[in-house]
N, C-alpha and C positions, 0 to 999 in steps of 0.2 A: 480429692481436691478438685473443685470446679473452677474453671477460669472463664470469664466472659469478656468479650471484646466488642466494643461498639465500633461501627464504621466511622472513620474520621470524617469530619466535615471540613476541617482546615480553614484557611483564610479565604478560600475561593468561594465559599458559600455552602449550599446544602447538597450539591451534586457529589456523591461519594466517589464516582469515577474520576472526576476532575480533581478532587481532593488528594488523590494518589500522587499527583504532581508535587504537592506540598511536602510529601514524604520521600521525594527522590525517585518515585516510581514513574515509568513511562508506559502507559497503556498502549497496546497495539491491537489492531484488528486483523484477523485472518480471513479477509474477504475483500473482493474487489468486483465492481460491476460498473459499466460505462455510465449509467444514469446517476450513480453516486458522485462521479467526477463532474459531469456536465450539469447536473441539476442542483448543485450546491449541498448535497447531503454530506459529502466528506468534509467540506469546509465547516459545516455546522457541527459535526462531531469533533473537529479540532477545536473550534471556539467554545462550544458548550460542554463538551465532555472531556477536554484535555487530551484527546487522542494524539499520540506522538509518533506512531509508525503504523505501517500496513504491510502485510505480506499476502501472498496468494500462491496457489499451486495449480497444476493442470486440472484437477477435479473441480475446483472452484470455478476456474475459467470455463470449463466445459459446461457447467450448469448455467453460468451467466450467458454464454454464447448461444446455447440451445434453448434457453428459457425466455426468449423474446426477440425483438428486432433491434436490440441495442447495438449490434455490430453489423447490421446489414450494409452500411456504407462500405465496409471492407469485404464482407463475404459475397456481396453481389457485384463487386467491381470487376471490370475487365482484367485488371492485374491479378486478382485472386484466382481467376480461371487458369492462369499460367502457373500457379503455385500448387504444391502438394499440401496436404492437410497440415503438416508441421509448419510449413512456410506461412500459411494463413494464420495459424495459431500464434506464431511468434510475432507476426505483424500486429495482431490485436494486443497481445500481452505487452510487448515493448511500448506500444503507444500508451496503453493504460498506465504502466509504471512511470513513464516519462510525465504524463499529465498529472498523476497523483503526486509525484515529487514536486512539480511546480506548485501545487496546492500546499504542500508542506513547507515551502520556503519561508513562510511567516514563522513557523515553529523554529526553524533554524535561526532566523534573525533574533527571535526572542530568547532562545536558550544558548545560542552560540556553541551548540554541541551537535554531534552527528546523530542525535536521536531522531531527527526528522528524516525518515527513510521509508521508501517503498521498495519491496523486494518481491521477487518471483522466482520460482524454481520450475524447471522444465522436466519433461519425462526422462531425458538423458542426463539429468543431474547437472546441467549447466545452469548458471544463475546470472541474473542481472540485478544488481543492487544500485539504486540511484539515490544518492544523497543530494542535499541542496547544492553542493559545490562540485560533485564529480559523479561519474558513472563507473562502476566496477564490474568487470566481466570475468568469470573464472569458472573452473570446474569445481564441483563440490569437493571439499577436502583439500583443495590446492590454494595457494596464495593468490589472491586477486590483485590485479594491477589496475591502477587508476587511469582513467581516460577522460579527457576534457572535451 
């Protein structure tokens, strides 16, 4: 028996990624880079592709940090000279997660759900998850507590 499935186009038009929203699915992106946040790329993916969340990890951040001058405002700052590599990394990662979450606020307002999320995991398995209304910090596998 052969089964064929066509990608749904849904009520949102011809974009099959955005059409996933019509079927209760929330597409996420496992990538973050400063210019996506500041140049409108993330907002465009939210609006045109129905992106509902974003996550990243140390390897992705490392490639973004070393792949250009996107983070030179932090890495070249006098404050960064006083921090170890982990401190600089966390300063960059936390700022990007906070900024991404601000961009996802429209998704939260539209859906009234917590799908509008940007998350990041660090080397030591600590995580910061920032939703449109709160920030949660916690160790992987433990219960996170909300912080406003």
